[in-house]
N, C-alpha and C positions, 0 to 999 in steps of 0.2 A: 582363489584365483589371484595371481600376482601379475600386474601389468608393468613390465619394465624389468630388464635384466641388468640394470646398473648396480651401484653399490647398495642402495636401499633394498631393491627387489631381491637381489641375490642373497643378501644377508637374511632377509625374511624367509626365503625358501630354505636355506640351509638350517636356520634355527628351528624349522618345523620338521626336521628329519625324523625325530622320535615322537612326534605328536600323533594322536589318532585322527589324522586328516589325510586327504589326498590333495596334492598341490599341483596346479598347472601354472607355469610361467609363460606369459605371452610377451613376445618382443618382435618388432619388425626387423631386427637384425639377429643373426644367429650367434653373435658373440658378445661376451662381456668385455667392455673396453675400460682400460685404466686411463681415464681422462686427464689426470694431472700431468701425464707425460705426452700428451698430444702435441705440445709445442716442439718436442724433440723430434717427432715424426715430420712436422711441418718445416723444420730447419735441418733435415737430413741427418739428425743424430741417431735416430732409431728407425727401424722399419716397422710397418703396422703390425706384423706378426709378433713383434717383441712385446707389445702392450695389449694384445687382445687374445682371447681364448674362447672357443665355442662353448656356449652355455650348456649344450648337451653333454659335452665332455666334463664340465665342472660338476654336473649333477648326475653323472652316469652311475654312481654307486648309491644314490639316494632312491630307493625303490618306491617311495611314495610320491615321487615327483615326475612330472611330465613337462615337456617343452613344446610350445606351439609357435611356429614362425608365422606371424600375422600382424596386421596393423589394426589397432583398436580405433574406432571412430566415435564411440560414445558409450554411455552406460544407461541402461533402463533400470532405474532404482526400484520402481514398483514391482517389476517382474523379476528383479535380481538377475539380470543378464548383461553381459558385455557384448556390445555390437562390434562386428568386425567388417573390414572392407570387403566388398563383394556381396554383402547382404546376410552373411552368416552371423550367428550369435552363440554365446556359451553361457550356461547358468553358473551361479556361484552361491555359496552360503556365506562366505566371508570374502571381501574384496580388499586387496592392498594395491593402491595406485602409487607407483614409483616411477613416474614417467619423465622425471628430470626437467631440463630447461632448454630453451632455444635462444638464439641471438635476438637481442632487442635493439632495433634501430630508432627507437623513440619517435615513431610516427613517420620515419623516412625509409620505408621498406625498399624503395627504389635504389637505395645505396648498396643493397646487398650484392648486386651484380659487380660493382666496382671494388667493394671492400668485403670480401668473404670473411666469415667468422670461423672459429675453431671449436666446433661442437661434435665432430665425429671423424672417422677415418677418411671418408670422401673429402671433407673439408680440409683435413690436414694434408692429404696428398695433392689436393688442388692448390693449396698455398705453396707447398714445396715445389710443385711444377712451375708456378708463377715466379717464385724467387729464382730458381735455377735458370729458367728460360730468360729472365731479365739479364742475367750475366752473359748468357750465350748470345742474346741479341746485341748487347753492348759490345761484345767482342767483334761483331761483324759490322758495327755502325761506324761510319766515318765522320758524320756530323757531330760535333762536340756537344751542341745543345741537346740533341736527341739522346746522345750517350749519357749525359748528365741526368736526364729524366729517367732513363732506364736504370741507372745506378742509384736512384733515390727510393728509399723504402720508408713508408709512413705507417706507424702503428697507432691506432686511435684507441686510447684507454690506458691509464696508468695504474691499473690494478695488477695483481700477481701475473695474470696471463700476459698483459702488455709488457711488463717489466721483463719477464722471462723471454718473451719473443724478441724484444729489442736486444737483449744481451746475447741471445743465441745467433741472431742474424749478424751482429757485429763480429762475433767470433768466426762465423762462417766466412765473412768477407775479409777479415784481417788475418786469420790464421790458417784456414783450411784451403782456400781457393787460390791465393796469389801465385803459387808455383805452377798452376794448371793452365793459366791463360797467358797468351803471348802479346796481345795488342792492347790490353787494358790492365790497369792496376786496380784489382778488386778492393784494395785497401782504401781507395778514394771514394768508395760508396758512402752515401749519406744515409744514416739511420735516424729518423726523426720520430720521437715519441710525443704524441699530443695528448694532453690531459686537460679536461675542462675545469677540474678542481684546483685548489691552491698547491697541492703537493701529490707526489706519487704515493701509492700504497696507503690510501687514506685509512684503512682499517688497522694499520700498524701504528706503533708509537712514532712520534715525530723524530726521535733520534735514529730509529731504524729506517724510516722513510728517507731521511737525509743521507744515511750511509749508502742506501741503494742508489740514490741519485748521484752521489759522488763517484761511486763505482762505475755506473753507466757512462758518466761524462769522461772518466779516464779511459773508457773503452771507445770513445769517439762518438757516442750517441748524443744527439741534440735533444734536450729536454725542453718542452714548451708547456708549462703549467699555466692554468688560467686562460687556456686557449680553446674556446668552444668551436667545434666544427659546424660550419654553416652549410657547406655543400661538398659532396663527393661525386665525382663523375669519372669518365673514362680517361681523363688526362691528369687527374690529381685531386688535391684537397684544398678547399678554401676555408681557412680557420682564422679567427680573430682579425679579420680584415686583410689577410695575406693569402695569396695563392701559392701553393706548393706543388709544382709539377712533379708527378711521380707515376711511374709505371705500375708499382705495386703498393697497394693500400690494404692493410689488414685490420679487421675490426675486433677490438677487445674491450669495448666500452660498456657492455652491459648484456644481461640476459633476462628473460622472462619465462615464467613457467609455461609448460605445454597447456593446451586448452582444457584442463581438468575442471576448472570452474564452470565452463559451459556444459561439460558432460554432467556435472552434478547439480546444475541449476542453482548455484549458490553465488553469493557476492564475493568478488575477488578482493584479496588483500594486497599488500605491497608486492610489486613484482609479478602480479597476476597469480599469486599463490593462494592456496585454499586455507582459510583459518580452520584450525583443528582444535579439538578439546584436549584436556590433559592426557587422555589415553590415546591420542592421535587419531581418533575417529572424528567424523563430521557430525554436526548438530542434527539430531533426530534420526541418525542412521548409525547405530552402534556397530553394525556389521561392515561398515565401509571405513577403511583407514587410508590416510594419505601420508606418505613419508618422502624424505629427500628434498630435492629442490622445488618440488611442487607443493610442499607443505609450509604453512606459515605458523610457526610454533613460538608462542610467547615465552620470553625468558626475562623476568623482571621488567625493566622498562624498555627492553630491546627484544630482538627476535634471534632465534638460533640461526647461525650463518649457514649458507648453502655449501657446506664442505663435505668431502667424502666420509670422514669419521662420523659426522653428525648423521648422515644418511644411513650408515651402517648401524649406528646405535638405534635409530628410529625403526629401522627394519627389524632388528632383533626384538625390540620392545613390542612392536605390533604383533610379531609372531608369538611372543610370550602371552599376550592377551588372548589371542585365538586359541593357543594350546590349552590355556587354563579353562576357557569356556567349553572347548570341545571335551575336556576331561571332567567337567562338572566342578571345577575348583573356583574359588573366588578370584576376581581380577587382581593382578599385581598392583602395587602402588603406582601412582602417576609417574610418568617418565620424567627423568631429570637428566639434562645434558651434561656429560662429562667433557669439559672443554680441553682438547688436546693441543690447542694452540694453532698458530698459522706459520707458514714458511713460504719463502720465495727465493729462488736461486737467481743469481746475476752472473751468468757465465761460469767459467771454470774456477773452482776453488773459492767461490764467494757466494754467500747466501745470507739472508736475514731470517731470524726465527724469533717468535714470541709465544711463550707458554706461560700464561698468567704473569707474575712479576718477573719471570726469567726472560732475558733478552740476549740473543747471541748474534754476532756478525762474523763475517770472514770465513776462514777455513773450518772452524769448529761447527758453525751453522751449516756449512756446505756438506760436511761429513754426516751430520745428523739428518739433513734433508735427503742425502743419497741413501742412507741406511733405512730410513722410514719408508721412502718410496719403493725401494726394493722389497722390503718386508711385506708391504701391502699388495704387491703383485701376486696374482693367483697362479700357482703352479711353479715347481722347482725349475722347469725348463725356461720359463719366462724370466725368472730371477737370474739364472745363469747367463742367458743371452744378453740381458741388459747390462750386467756387470762386465761381460766381455766387450760389448760395444763401448761402454764408458771407459774401460781401461785402454782400449785401442785409441779412442779419441784423446785421452789424457796424455798418453806417451808419444803419439805420432802427430797430434794436432790435425788429424784427418777425420772425416766423417764418411762412414762406409755406405750410407743409404742415399747417395746423391743420384737418385733416379728421377727422370722426368717421365711420369706415367700418364699424364693427362694431355690429350691432343691440344695443339696450339689454339684452335678455335674455342675449345671448351675452357681452357685455362684463362682466356681473356674475356669470358662472358659471365 
């Protein structure tokens, strides 16, 4: 039983295609989502269908795999059953929990209504509608004060998601929209990136962090590091003693694991994640594995980062342990993370990349980022669509997915 059809869960399912087991993948969504490109959907660069594909379609040729659309509400470890919403449950011999992460508001869950996060297609289309509707409302607004508030966009969090969102919104306002509006200059929009720490991209080296900051500032983004958010409400953000009136606030400041610890009745580690053993199983339950963002995996004096390549490697390793046990073979050696580095894009033709001692900035890093992201998309059609959308945006400075799909009341709630 595999809970979650993301990078880790899907990697585990596919790695078991030749094992003497029957696999059931449970997910509350029917599609696998390429989350690293969600910000492109949120800023009208790509449509949702470009970065998502039905799980059934992905596993259609895997005869030992089944897919169940359902929401998991808990795990009965003693009876070895997965509990589902509605009161149903399903048995398992081996369980792989790959449930990912959700937005973390650090004890201020009431901020979610005013500052939505970017964790799924609904969230991305919600944010896209908010951004586009802000420009539309500003076009019809005669009061300059209210217009300024409508054209102010605040992104909370200076990690890769926040940096990528800030750069994409700046390009949308400066390059894609100006010719479409008659009464406002979209280039006057303020994009403010608020970060509580001393610098952007804290996980990257300081030179790469500085390069990303310089690029954003050249694009017109206001950077406010060392600025901790104190309040977010329907009219803006209060941070470091200053009120920033803004119609649109986007949360990119942190995530926490789904409630897997509660399901397993174990003590949570950093970020609400489940501490796992070297074989990715949990203490005292060798048949239960946790992978991806929900797993806390020790690596020297640190932990394995919550990145897509790590989740895929963990999923494949957990599958190899299950396959070995099902076939009566010894367990493989303990899992070792192969670090494939980190990347973040900052608008067109610029990215920062760090792979071990190798550090890249500018066009070279951007080309590497683009190639890697296209490579990891599942399905030739998805790769082709994304390449065509990017080529269109690159040569025309336009974004083809500028659709407001969320009703006004929903977009502002």
